[in-house]
Residue, then its C-alpha position, 0 to 999 in steps of 0.5 A: m855835937q850841936m849847940l842850939n839856943s832855945n827859950l831856955r836861958e842856958k844853952i841846949c846841946i844836942r848830941p848822940a846818946r851814949e850807953e851811960d845816958i840810959n838811966e836818965i833817958f829812962n827817967i824821962e821816959v817814965q815821967s812822959f808816957k803812960d806806957p813807957y818803954p822798958k830800959s832794956l828796949l831803950r838800950m836795944l834801940l840805942q844799939m840799933s840807932r846810934e846815929t839817930f838816938l839824940i839827947a838834949e843836954s843843959d848844964d850837963k843834965i839830960i833834959g830830952y831825947v828823940i829816937l829815929l829808926i830808918r826803915r827801907k833807907y828812905l823812911g825815918h820813923i820817929l819812935s819817941l820824943a820826950v822832954a823832962p817836965p820842967y823843960r817842956r814848952k821851952g823849945v827843947a822838943t823843937a831843937l830835938l826835932t830840928s836836929i833829927e830832921a837834919k840828921a835824917r836828911k844827911l842819911g838820905v831819908k825822904v819821909l819822916r813818920l810818927e805816931v802821937r796820941v790823938s789827945n796830945k794836942i800840944a804835940i800835934n800842934l808842934y808837929l804841924k808847926l814844924g811841917f808834919k801833916k796829918a795822915y790817918q788814925i790807928p784805932r786803939y793803938y795804945r795799951d789803954n786803947e787810945d787812938a794814934l794819929v799818924m803824921f808824915k813830913i816829906l824831906t825832899e825840899k831843901n832846908k833853907f838854913d843849910c849852907e851846903n844846899n844854897 
């Protein structure tokens, strides 16, 4: 469990998701996406990626989550990142991404990949700020035929805030 300060007045706690969190995670999923993952898929993803399915909590309430699947040992695919509407633009997504990146580094991941709707300028700008690079677009990726922007981040550089690497 990791405690992080963000723009929220209360502290944000980042921890691995548990089975009993699925209902709250699903509620955030439904509030966040036009085509949400079904609860059964979220449950399956939790079983597949227990170490890399993280939630953000504030005052014992789940306020966001991130799911990372590791493929071919070195490639981490960020499948989903969502924050409950009242907590958006307050540092929660940054805290989740920073935590999942640290976890990925420890697991030997060298590259992070994600897809984002081309219309989601707020998320794209966040990813760019955190060091992701635009790679290419996938036409009609989403169910409503919107294109996806694929972004990557290389993790080979040392994290300047990691005491073990200094």
